[in-house]
C-alpha positions in Angstrom: 45.1 -48.1 -61.5 47.0 -49.5 -58.9 46.3 -52.8 -59.8 48.0 -52.2 -63.3 50.8 -50.9 -61.9 51.5 -53.5 -59.6 51.0 -56.1 -62.5 53.9 -53.6 -64.4 56.2 -53.6 -61.8 55.8 -57.6 -61.6 56.6 -58.0 -65.0 59.5 -55.4 -65.0 60.9 -57.5 -61.9 60.0 -60.9 -63.5 61.3 -60.1 -66.8 64.0 -57.7 -66.0 66.5 -59.5 -68.2 65.0 -59.9 -71.1 63.0 -56.5 -71.7 65.8 -54.3 -70.2 66.1 -52.0 -73.6 64.7 -54.8 -75.4 61.5 -52.8 -76.6 64.3 -49.5 -76.9 66.1 -51.4 -79.7 62.9 -53.1 -81.5 61.5 -49.5 -81.5 64.4 -47.8 -83.1 65.1 -50.8 -85.5 61.7 -51.0 -86.8 61.1 -47.1 -86.9 64.4 -46.8 -89.3 64.1 -49.6 -91.3 60.1 -48.8 -92.1 61.4 -45.4 -92.8 64.1 -46.5 -94.9 62.1 -49.2 -97.2 59.4 -46.7 -97.7 60.9 -43.7 -98.2 64.1 -44.6 -99.6 63.2 -47.7 -101.8 59.5 -47.5 -102.1 58.2 -50.3 -100.9 54.8 -50.8 -100.3 54.4 -51.8 -96.9 50.7 -52.6 -95.2 49.2 -49.7 -93.2 47.8 -51.4 -90.6 50.5 -53.6 -89.8 52.7 -50.7 -89.6 50.8 -48.6 -87.5 49.9 -51.7 -85.3 53.3 -52.4 -85.0 54.7 -49.1 -84.2 52.3 -48.4 -81.8 52.5 -51.1 -80.0 56.2 -50.8 -79.3 56.1 -47.2 -78.4 53.6 -48.3 -75.9 55.7 -51.3 -74.7 58.7 -49.0 -74.4 56.6 -46.2 -72.4 55.3 -48.8 -70.0 57.9 -51.2 -69.4 60.7 -49.0 -69.6 59.7 -45.4 -69.6 60.6 -41.8 -71.1 64.5 -40.8 -71.2 65.9 -38.3 -73.4 68.4 -40.4 -74.9 65.4 -42.0 -77.0 64.1 -38.4 -78.4 65.8 -38.9 -81.9 64.1 -42.5 -82.0 60.5 -40.8 -80.6 60.8 -38.6 -83.8 61.9 -41.1 -85.9 58.6 -43.3 -84.8 56.5 -40.1 -85.1 57.7 -39.4 -88.2 57.1 -43.3 -89.5 53.6 -42.9 -87.9 53.1 -40.1 -89.8 54.6 -41.8 -93.3 52.1 -45.0 -92.4 49.0 -42.8 -92.1 49.8 -40.7 -94.8 50.6 -44.0 -97.2 50.9 -41.7 -100.5 51.3 -43.9 -103.6 53.8 -41.2 -105.3 57.2 -41.9 -105.7 59.7 -39.5 -104.1 61.5 -37.6 -106.5 65.4 -37.6 -106.2 66.0 -34.5 -104.3 63.2 -36.0 -101.9 65.1 -39.1 -101.6 68.6 -37.3 -100.5 66.7 -35.2 -97.9 65.3 -38.1 -96.8 68.0 -40.2 -96.5 70.2 -37.6 -94.8 67.3 -37.2 -92.1 66.9 -40.7 -91.7 70.7 -41.2 -91.3 71.2 -38.4 -88.6 67.9 -39.9 -87.0 69.7 -43.5 -86.8 73.0 -42.0 -85.6 71.5 -40.4 -82.9 68.8 -42.6 -82.1 71.7 -45.6 -82.2 74.2 -44.0 -80.3 73.1 -42.2 -77.5 70.7 -44.9 -75.8 74.2 -46.9 -76.1 76.6 -44.7 -74.7 74.2 -43.9 -72.1 72.4 -47.3 -71.0 70.1 -48.4 -68.8 72.4 -51.0 -67.6 72.1 -54.0 -65.5 74.4 -54.4 -62.4 75.7 -57.8 -61.1 73.6 -59.9 -58.9 75.4 -60.1 -55.4 76.7 -63.8 -55.4 76.9 -64.5 -51.6 74.7 -66.3 -49.3 72.6 -63.1 -48.4 70.6 -60.7 -49.5 71.4 -57.2 -49.2 69.9 -54.4 -47.3 70.4 -50.3 -47.0 69.4 -47.5 -44.8 70.9 -44.0 -44.5 72.7 -42.4 -41.2 72.6 -38.5 -40.7 75.7 -38.3 -38.7 76.1 -34.8 -37.1 79.7 -34.2 -35.6 81.1 -31.6 -32.7 84.1 -30.6 -35.2 83.8 -27.8 -37.2 83.4 -27.5 -40.8 86.5 -26.1 -42.4 85.3 -26.0 -45.7 81.9 -23.8 -45.5 82.9 -20.0 -45.0 80.1 -20.1 -41.8 82.4 -20.6 -38.7 79.1 -21.7 -36.6 79.2 -24.8 -39.1 79.9 -28.3 -37.7 80.6 -31.4 -40.0 77.7 -33.8 -41.1 77.8 -36.7 -43.0 75.5 -38.7 -44.8 76.3 -42.9 -44.3 75.0 -45.8 -46.2 74.8 -48.7 -44.5 74.6 -51.9 -46.5 74.1 -54.9 -44.7 73.5 -58.6 -45.1 69.8 -59.7 -44.7 67.7 -62.9 -44.7 64.9 -61.2 -46.5 64.4 -61.8 -50.3 61.7 -59.5 -51.1 60.7 -55.6 -50.3 61.2 -52.3 -51.5 64.4 -52.3 -53.9 67.0 -49.6 -53.2 67.1 -46.6 -55.9 70.5 -46.9 -57.8 71.3 -43.2 -56.8 69.9 -39.7 -54.6 69.0 -36.8 -56.5 71.8 -34.8 -54.7 74.3 -37.6 -56.3 72.4 -37.5 -60.1 72.3 -33.7 -60.0 75.8 -33.8 -58.6 76.9 -36.0 -61.2 75.6 -33.7 -63.8 77.6 -30.6 -62.2 80.7 -32.1 -62.9 80.7 -32.4 -66.5 78.4 -29.2 -66.6 75.3 -30.5 -67.8 72.1 -29.8 -66.9 70.4 -31.7 -63.6 68.2 -33.7 -65.6 70.6 -35.4 -67.6 71.1 -38.6 -65.5 67.3 -39.0 -64.7 67.7 -41.9 -67.0 70.0 -43.3 -63.7 66.3 -43.7 -61.7 65.7 -46.6 -63.9 68.8 -48.6 -63.0 67.4 -52.0 -61.5 69.5 -52.5 -58.0 69.6 -56.0 -56.1 69.5 -54.5 -52.9 66.4 -54.1 -50.5 65.8 -51.2 -48.7 65.1 -50.4 -44.8 64.8 -54.4 -44.3 65.9 -56.4 -41.3 69.6 -57.1 -40.6 70.3 -60.9 -40.6 70.5 -62.4 -37.3 74.1 -62.5 -36.6 77.2 -60.6 -35.7 79.2 -59.6 -38.7 82.3 -57.8 -39.3 82.5 -54.3 -39.7 84.4 -52.6 -42.9 84.2 -48.6 -43.7 84.1 -47.5 -47.4 85.6 -44.0 -48.6 85.2 -43.3 -52.0 87.2 -41.0 -54.8 87.7 -37.9 -54.8 84.2 -35.6 -56.3 82.4 -39.1 -56.5 80.9 -40.9 -53.8 79.4 -44.5 -52.7 76.9 -45.0 -54.7 79.2 -45.2 -57.6 80.7 -48.7 -56.2 77.0 -49.9 -56.4 78.4 -53.2 -57.9 81.4 -53.8 -56.1 80.2 -53.0 -52.3 76.7 -55.0 -52.6 79.1 -58.2 -53.4 81.3 -57.5 -50.6 78.1 -56.9 -48.2 76.5 -60.7 -49.5 79.5 -62.4 -48.2 78.8 -61.5 -44.7 79.9 -57.8 -43.9 78.3 -54.7 -42.7 79.9 -51.8 -44.7 79.7 -48.1 -43.7 80.2 -46.2 -47.0 80.7 -42.5 -46.1 80.0 -39.5 -48.2 83.0 -37.2 -47.6 80.6 -33.9 -47.4 81.4 -31.5 -50.0 84.3 -33.4 -51.5 81.7 -36.1 -52.9 79.6 -35.4 -56.2 76.5 -34.5 -54.1 74.6 -35.7 -51.2 71.0 -35.7 -49.9 70.5 -35.2 -46.5 66.9 -36.3 -44.5 65.7 -32.5 -44.9 65.7 -33.0 -48.7 68.4 -30.6 -49.0 71.3 -31.3 -51.2 75.2 -30.5 -50.9 77.3 -30.8 -54.1 80.9 -30.6 -54.2 82.9 -27.5 -53.3 84.5 -26.5 -56.5 85.3 -22.9 -55.1 87.1 -24.6 -51.8 88.5 -26.9 -54.6 90.0 -24.3 -56.3 91.0 -22.8 -53.6 93.1 -25.5 -51.8 94.7 -26.6 -55.4 95.8 -23.3 -56.3 99.2 -22.5 -57.1 100.2 -25.9 -55.9 100.8 -27.6 -59.0 104.9 -26.3 -59.0 105.3 -28.0 -56.0 104.7 -31.5 -58.2 107.3 -30.5 -60.9 110.3 -31.8 -58.8 108.8 -34.9 -58.7 107.7 -35.3 -61.9 111.0 -34.1 -63.1 112.5 -37.0 -60.9 110.8 -39.8 -62.6 111.7 -37.8 -66.1 115.5 -37.7 -65.3 117.4 -41.0 -65.2 117.8 -41.6 -61.4 117.8 -44.5 -59.7 115.3 -45.1 -57.1 117.3 -44.1 -54.0 118.4 -41.2 -55.9 114.4 -40.2 -56.5 113.3 -41.6 -52.9 114.1 -38.1 -50.9 112.2 -36.2 -53.5 109.3 -38.1 -53.9 108.8 -38.6 -50.0 109.1 -34.9 -49.3 105.8 -34.7 -51.7 104.0 -37.5 -50.5 104.7 -35.4 -46.8 103.5 -32.1 -48.3 101.7 -32.0 -51.0 98.4 -30.3 -50.2 96.2 -33.6 -50.6 98.1 -35.1 -47.7 95.8 -33.0 -45.5 92.8 -34.0 -47.2 93.4 -37.3 -47.0 93.8 -36.9 -43.0 90.2 -35.2 -42.7 88.7 -38.0 -44.7 90.7 -40.4 -42.5 89.2 -38.8 -39.5 85.8 -38.5 -40.9 86.0 -42.4 -40.8 87.6 -42.6 -37.4 84.6 -40.6 -36.3 82.1 -43.1 -37.5 84.1 -45.9 -35.7 83.5 -44.1 -32.8 79.9 -44.1 -33.2 79.8 -47.9 -34.0 79.3 -48.6 -30.5 76.2 -46.8 -29.6 74.6 -48.1 -33.1 75.5 -51.3 -32.2 73.6 -50.8 -28.8 70.1 -49.8 -30.2 68.3 -49.3 -33.1 68.3 -51.6 -36.7 72.0 -52.8 -35.9 71.7 -53.6 -32.4 73.8 -56.7 -31.7 74.9 -57.1 -35.2 78.0 -55.7 -35.6 81.3 -57.7 -34.1 83.5 -54.3 -33.3 86.4 -56.5 -32.5 86.4 -57.0 -36.1 86.5 -53.3 -38.1 88.6 -53.2 -41.1 88.8 -50.2 -43.8 88.8 -49.9 -47.5 88.5 -47.2 -50.2 89.0 -46.5 -53.5 91.4 -43.6 -55.5 91.2 -40.6 -53.0 89.5 -42.7 -50.5 91.8 -45.8 -50.4 94.5 -43.4 -49.4 92.4 -42.3 -46.5 91.7 -46.0 -45.8 95.6 -46.2 -45.7 95.9 -43.2 -43.4 92.9 -44.6 -41.1 94.5 -47.9 -40.7 97.9 -46.2 -39.7 96.6 -43.9 -37.3 93.5 -45.5 -35.9 94.2 -48.9 -33.6 90.9 -49.9 -33.6 91.2 -51.4 -37.2 92.3 -54.7 -37.7 92.8 -54.5 -41.7 93.0 -52.2 -44.8 92.7 -52.1 -48.3 93.5 -49.3 -50.8 91.8 -49.5 -54.2 94.3 -47.7 -56.7 94.5 -44.7 -54.3 98.2 -43.0 -54.0 99.3 -43.1 -50.6 99.7 -39.4 -49.6 100.9 -39.1 -46.2 103.6 -40.6 -44.0 103.3 -44.2 -44.4 106.5 -43.2 -46.2 108.5 -43.3 -43.0 106.8 -46.2 -41.4 104.9 -49.3 -42.2 101.7 -50.8 -41.2 101.5 -52.8 -37.9 98.4 -54.2 -39.4 97.3 -56.3 -42.8 96.9 -54.2 -45.7 96.6 -55.2 -49.5 97.0 -52.4 -52.5 95.3 -53.2 -55.6 96.2 -51.3 -58.4 95.2 -51.0 -62.3 97.1 -51.8 -65.4 99.0 -48.5 -65.2 101.4 -48.2 -68.2 105.6 -48.8 -67.0 106.2 -45.2 -67.8 103.5 -43.7 -65.2 104.9 -42.1 -62.0 104.6 -45.1 -59.5 104.4 -42.7 -55.7 103.4 -46.0 -54.5 106.4 -47.7 -54.5 108.2 -45.0 -52.6 105.0 -44.8 -50.4 105.0 -48.2 -49.5 108.8 -48.7 -49.2 108.5 -50.2 -46.1 105.8 -52.6 -47.2 108.5 -55.9 -46.2 108.0 -55.2 -42.6 104.5 -55.7 -42.5 102.0 -58.2 -43.9 101.3 -56.6 -47.0 99.5 -57.6 -50.4 100.2 -56.1 -53.5 98.0 -57.0 -56.2 98.2 -55.6 -60.0 94.9 -56.3 -62.6 95.7 -56.8 -65.9 93.4 -55.0 -68.5 92.1 -52.4 -65.9 92.3 -48.6 -65.7 90.9 -46.5 -62.9 87.5 -46.7 -63.6 87.2 -50.5 -63.3 86.5 -50.6 -60.1 83.4 -48.3 -60.1 80.3 -48.6 -61.7 81.6 -46.1 -64.4 82.1 -48.8 -67.2 78.6 -50.6 -66.9 77.1 -46.5 -67.1 79.3 -45.6 -70.2 80.2 -48.7 -72.2 82.4 -46.2 -74.3 85.5 -46.8 -73.1 87.0 -43.5 -74.5 84.6 -41.2 -72.4 84.8 -44.0 -69.4 88.4 -44.1 -68.8 87.8 -47.8 -68.8 90.3 -50.9 -69.5 89.8 -53.6 -71.7 89.1 -55.8 -69.1 85.0 -56.9 -69.2 83.8 -54.7 -66.5 82.0 -57.8 -64.8 85.3 -59.5 -64.5 87.0 -56.4 -63.3 84.2 -56.3 -60.3 84.4 -60.2 -60.0 88.0 -60.0 -59.5 88.4 -56.8 -57.0 85.3 -58.3 -54.9 87.0 -61.6 -54.5 90.6 -60.2 -53.6 88.5 -57.9 -51.1 86.6 -60.1 -49.0 89.4 -62.3 -49.5 91.4 -60.3 -47.6 89.0 -59.7 -45.1 88.3 -63.0 -45.0 91.4 -64.3 -43.8 92.4 -61.3 -41.4 89.1 -60.3 -39.9 87.1 -63.7 -40.0 90.0 -65.7 -39.6 90.0 -68.2 -42.2 92.6 -70.4 -43.5 92.9 -68.9 -46.8 96.0 -68.3 -49.0 95.6 -65.1 -50.9 98.3 -65.8 -53.2 96.4 -68.9 -54.9 93.9 -66.4 -56.1 96.6 -65.4 -59.2 96.3 -69.0 -60.2 92.1 -68.2 -60.7 92.8 -65.5 -62.8 94.8 -64.9 -65.7 94.3 -61.0 -65.4 95.5 -60.9 -61.4 99.4 -60.7 -60.5 99.8 -61.0 -56.7 102.7 -60.8 -54.2 102.9 -61.0 -50.7 105.1 -59.6 -47.9 104.8 -60.8 -44.7 107.1 -59.3 -41.8 108.8 -62.7 -40.5 110.0 -63.8 -43.6 110.1 -61.3 -45.8 113.3 -59.7 -47.6 113.7 -56.2 -49.1 
């Protein structure tokens, strides 16, 4: 049996691009077509051929692709088709039977096609850089108190997913998402824990526990979005790492979808704490929203927005997350001194980036921690004190293609951008989820909240922006970021430079 499993794994890996979902598609089409032809049209089909094809397709699907609940309607259709093939009655169906069969087949066809399509076993983009990508997990236990739990003896602890360049091209492939993250993702939408088990079938391009390439690499810290986690950014992070960066993706405990710790315990997003800190705060936003609805000039609106940027409850969360990132920076020296990262980190070149709430945390970290040389915020509102000052080090802000009437808080937060080295990018056709894996995971835009841009292109432009920015400001490469706009019709990019820019 081990030899058979090895053969299956080899076939899966070698023919992944050809067979991923292929047998699902063939099984759905063949089962439905057989039922339609035999039951509704009364076409006589060879029993041997019918049984052989259906059994072969079902066997290949279960062997190479595996069972998943989204295929249950298709399995029912296949079983029904097998039953019909075995029975193979010469009797013609009555009109009533045809109507009932037609309704049943239609329902099975709709469910059998829609469920696997809405929740596909999707394929991640393959990293294009010169390095393979490896990963390991680090459990960081901190000495500061955990304020989210009620236990006063609790200290903060973090799970960190370390992504690093490697020269190895074979080994154990990393799983797409850990069990805690998968269960937390299901709970986020009020679904059973088993709902997203099919995500275990996603084939990644990242090797687990392989050695780090024998060079010293710049370090990037990554902060995820609120009630999300680093695994939801697999396509983006793996591409950046393949270009020669070590990325420490910090999982913000109790405010990520879920975390699995080394002892097997799972910690999920704390909805009770979220309710506690959010309760009654929406009224604080009413003056801000009114300021955008009213016909006020930027100057008239600015004091109102500024006050909310500095006092809204999210500011405290952003500061907590920034502290998580700074605590990780404080450990880099010891990790570089021994262990699997020994002498692989260039600690003179540290950057930070994040998405959504994590993007704001990245900006806050750059503002407060002088060990960080450059930072990037991907589509996050920059809550906090930046409205009073400017970044001392280079900063990149990437925005989704928001409608013109959306409240642009960052126009006020970054009001002093002209005083620093600041890049402002907008990717046309994107929505907030296009910077994540969500558009791959859920292709239906009405569910994924993705824009019209192709998911692969959205990730390509974002990763190109982020790597070019850090290549310039951490690796000191001679790169003209503004020229990227000419490479992509979807990219609008503007640069501000302290020594030359004017307001």
